N, C-alpha and C positions, 0 to 999 in steps of 0.2 A: 847286352840287349837294352834297347830303349823301348819303353812301354808308355802307352796312353791308357788311362782308366776312365770309363764312363760309369757313373754311379746313378742307378735308377731307384725310385721309391723313396722310402722314409729316411729320416735322420739316423735311425738305428743302422740302416744299411750303409749310410755314408760313413759312420764311424768304423764299420768293417772294411770299407774301401780304403780308409786311411790306414788301418792296420796292415792291409795287404801291401799298400805302397811302402810302408816302413820296412816290412819284411823283405820286399824285393830290393829296396835301396841298400839295406844292410847286407844283402847277398851280392852286391856289386852291380846291380842293374840301375838304369837311369830313367827317371820319369820325365816325360816330355809331352808337348802338345801334338807331336807327330812322331810315331815310332814304328818299328817293324812288328810290334805286338800290340794288339788292342784287347784290353780286359774289360768285359762288360759285366758289372755286378748287378744282377737282375732283381726285379720284383715280380711276384706272381700270386698275390693274395686274392685277387679277383681276376676274372677273365680279361677285363680291360687292361690291367697291368701286365698280364701274361702276353697279350697281343703287342703291347708297346715293347716289351722285352724282345720278343721274336723279331719284330720289325727292325729294332735297333741292331740286332745281330745280323740280319740279312743285309741291311744297309752297309754295315761295316765290312761284310764279306764280299761286297762288290769289288773291292780292291784285293785281287788275289795275291798281291805281294805281302799282305798282312797276315800275321798269325792271330787267329781269334781264340781268346780264352773266355769261357763263360763261368761265372761264379754266382752265388747268391740263391735266392728263394726259388728261382726256376729249377735249379739243380735239385734242391731239397724236395720240391713238390712232384716233379715229373721223372726224376732220376734217369734210369737207363733208357726210357722211351725217347730221350732227347738225342741219343747217339744216332739212331736211324732217321729221326725227324730233321736233324741239323747236321748233315755230313760236312758242311763248310767249317765246322768248329774243330779246332785243333785239340782242345781238351776241355773237359768239364771238371771243375774243382768244387767239391762240397765244403761246407763251412768248417767241419771238423778237421779239414786238411789245411786251413789257412796258415797255421803255425809252420807248416812245411812248404809253403808256396814257393819260397826261394829255391828249394831243391828240385821241385817237380814242374816248375813253370815251362821248361823246355820239352817235357815229355808228353807225347800224345796219349790220349786215353780218357777214362772216366774214373774220377777219384771221389769216393764217397764212403763213409763209414758211419754207423749209428753213434749217437751221442749228442751232447749239447755243447755249443761253443759260446762262451760268454766273455772271454778276456779280449779286450781291444786296446791294450796298452803294452808297449809304446806304439805310437802311431804318428803318421805324417799328416798334420791337420791341414785340410783342404779348404776350409772356410777362412776368409780374410779376417784379420784382427779388427775389432776386439772380440768377435763372437765365436763361440765354439759350443759343441755338444759334449755332454758327459753321460755315458750310458752306465747305469747302475745295476742292471739286471738283464737277463735274457729269458725269452719264453713267457708263457702265461698259464695260469691254472684256472682262469675264470670260466672257460669253456662256454662262451656265448654261442647260441645255436646257429648263428649265421657266419661264424668266423673260422677261417682256415689257419689262423696263425699258430695255434698249438700243434697242429699236424705238420706244419712247416718248420717251426722254430723250437718245438718241444715244450715241456713243462717249465715252470718258473725255476730259474737258477739265479740266486742273488749273488752279486759280487761282494766279497768281504769288504767291510767298511775301510779297513786299512789300505786295500788296493785302490778303492775309490778316492780316498784321501791323498794317496801318493800321486795319482793322476791329476787330481784337482790342484795340488801344489805345483806340479809341473806346468799345468796350463797357466797358472798365475805367473810363474817364472818366465814363461814364453810370451807374456804380454796380453793374454786373453783375459778380458774383464767381464764380459757377459757370458755366463756359463749356464747353458740350458740343460737341465737334468732330464734325462729321457729313459724310457723303458716302456714295455707294453702297457703296464699299469703300475706306476711307481708307488702307489699306496700299498701294494702287496709286498714291497721290499721287506725281506727278512722272514716272510711267512714260511718259506721252505727251510728256514734255519731255526725253527721252534721259537720264532720271534725274539731270539737273542739280539737281533739287530732290527731296527724299525726305521721307517722313513723319517719320523720325527727325530729320532736319535742321530741319524746320519746328517740331517740338516743342521742340527745343533753343532755337530762336530765340524761341519764345513764353516759355519759361522764363527767358530772359535779361532779360525785362521785369520791372521791379520792381512790387511790389504784393501785396496780400492777395487771392489768387484761387486757384481750383481748376480743373484741367482734367480732363475726362472724354473718353476716346477711344471713340467708338461705331462699330460696323459694321466689324470687322476680319476680312477673309477669312483662314482658317487658313494658306493657303499664302503669305501676305504677312507673317506675324508672324515677326520676326527676333530673335535674341539681343540685337542692338544696341538694338532698341526696348524689349525687356523690361528691359535694363540701365538705360535712361533712366527707365523707369517706376518702378523701385525706388530711384532715386537722389535723387528730389526729392519731398518730402511734398505738394507742390502738385499732383501728379498723383494723382487718385483711384485707388486700387488696385482697379480695376474693368475686367475683361477681357471685352469683348463679342465673342465669336468664334462666329458661326453655322456649325455643322458640317453641318446639314441631315440627315445620316444617318451611319451608322458602317460599313456593309458595302460592300466593294469593288465588287461588281457594280452596286449601286445608285448608288454615288458615280460610277462610270464612266458609267452611263446619264444621270446628272444633269449630267455634264460639269464636275465640280467640280475636277478637275486635281490630286487628291492621293489617297492611299490611307488605309486604316484605320491602318496602321502609322505613317504620318506623323502622323495625328491623335494617336495615343497618345504619340508622341515630343514633339510640341509642347505637348500638355496637361501632360505630365509635367514639361517644362521650366518651364512657367508655375507649376505648383504648387510646384516645388522652389525657383524663384527668388524668388517672392513668395507665401509660404505663407499669408499673411493676406489675400490678394486675393479678391475676389468674382469668380466665373466665371459668365458668362451665355452662353446659346446659343439657337439656334432649330432646330427639327426639322420636317421634312415627313413626315407619315405617309400611307400609301396611294399612294406613287409607283407608276406602272405596273409591273406584274409583281412587286411586292414580295411575297415569300412569307411564310408564317407563321413559318418558321424565321428569315428575315432580320429580321422584326419582333422576334422573341424575342431575337435577338442584339443588336439595337439597345437593347432594354430592359436587357439585361445590361451593355452598354457604358455606358449612363447610370448604372446602379447602381454600376459600378466607378469612374466619374470624378466623380460627385457634383457636378453643376452647382448653384450656389447659386440661380440664376434660369434659367428656361427658358420660351420661347414655342413652342407647337406649332401646326402648321397642317395642315389636311387638304389633300392635293394638289389643286390647281385646274387643270383641263385647259383651257388657253388656246389659242385659234386663233393660228396664226402662230409658235408655239414648236415646236422639234423634238420635244419629248416628247408633243405633241398626237397624233402619228401612231404612237406606240409601241403595240405589242400588249400585251394583258394589263391593260387598264384596270380598276382596282379599283372595286367598287360603293360607293355612298355609305354603305350600311349597314356594310360592313366598315371603311371609313375612320372612321366615327363610333365604332365599337367600339374600334378601335385608338387613336384620339385619347383617348377616355375612359379607357382603361386606362393609357396613358402618363401622362396628367395626374394620375391617382390615385397612381401611383408617384412622380411628381415632387413632389406635395404633401407626401408623407412625407419625401422627400429635403430639400425646402426647410425643413420643420419642424425636422429634425435639424441642418441647417447653421446655421439662425438661432439655435438654442438655445445654440450655443457663445458667442454674444454676451452672454448673460445675465450681469448684474453688471459688464459692461465699460462704459467711457466712450467714446462715439462722437460724431462731428460730426453735427449735424442741421440741416436747413433748415426753418424754420417757414413754412408756406404759408397757413394759415388760423387766425386768432386770434379769430374771432367766435363760435365754438362751444365747448362744453365736452364732452369735452376738445378742446384745440387739435389741429390735424393738420399733418403735414408728412411728411418722410422723412429717413432717414439719407443722408449723402453716398454711402454704399454702395448706395443705391437710385437708379436713374435716373428722371427725370421721366416720368410717364404710363404706363410699361410695367412697373414693379416695384411692390412693396408700399408701405405707408404706415407712418408713425409716429404713434401717439396720444401727445400730449405733455401732461405735467403740469408745473406751475410757471409762473413769470413769464417771458414772452417775447413778442415781437411778430412779426407777419408780416414776412418779409424777413430775419429774423435768421439768421445761421449761428453756432451755439453748441454747447458741449459738453453732453451729456446722458448720464445713466446708464440703461442698459437694465434695466428692472424685470421685464419679461415678454416672452416671444417666442411668437408664434402660428404659423399655417401659413405665412403670407407677410408678416405685419405684426409690428410691435413696439410695446411700451408703454415710454415713456421719461420720465425726470424731469430737468428742467433744474436 
């Protein structure tokens, strides 16, 4: 069988797509850009993602010569309801069956069993060198009141440090040099194992390995960021000074309704510590606008907070009302019109903040990753920019795709930079 895989959603889902590919190739199947089987690894954490997944499935099913296989979060969230909803699909495979995918891929039906799937190694890495992801855990115990992830992916399951280290060494041997550490909240690493293992301890173990590599820590809940972790980050140049700390909001009443587990004062303290300890670091966050009962005053206070703390990068989301979450039943649901207006205003303010923050890099030498050398100008990104979610670098000079090299920043834009090697 020749198969094509379409991976939707987050990098965690991508590592699972890579695991599925490895299992199928080990079973004698062939991965290709066009094949008799199309596997769609879906996302379904909000309605918009669910819609994209279903549209992708229906588009693939227009070719009735293809066998359609559906995996991922859509299967975990909607389960048997999908069988009648999507008769075009040959089989639905839940995440706890991924280890058996090579044996069941040809069988029609619905395959799902309770449990948590956390192991994604060995895998067939789908990202081009030198960048890859390294998933260190599965699920989440935070239980934020707007989030469907625990109901889809289960509670926190930490991968043993020895398994993470084995995969990390393998990635280095395979030529991957930018390793992005991912999980739903990586600061909770080891909490389910009585803290016998911690994120700080894991990062130290990774840094004990020899080699020319860079680590990026993604998805750090504010309440899990410690002085010890910050000290480690500033102690080794192989850790990219990139702090991805989703705050979601600034105001105490909204933070409480969200179930975030901290206050505005705590956020101000932790952000201040980060800026003081690593003044050259890039700070990234995510924000939800239009959470139920959010007042005009609270939104204005949020904008003031963002102006005071000057995040280098920011992703904003309109609140998505999802069935099964505690916030679904909250009074004071905000209209889509108001959500959109708040989103637009916030992003206009953030664009100016981003422009100002980037401008400080003009004339400096930075590390870049070259991603595309077939066009003029070449494109890539600074190491200070994460893959897929941040801006890009337009590159002048001689370099090749896959290079990590020094470049001088010639010009800065709203979100992007122009550099010369």
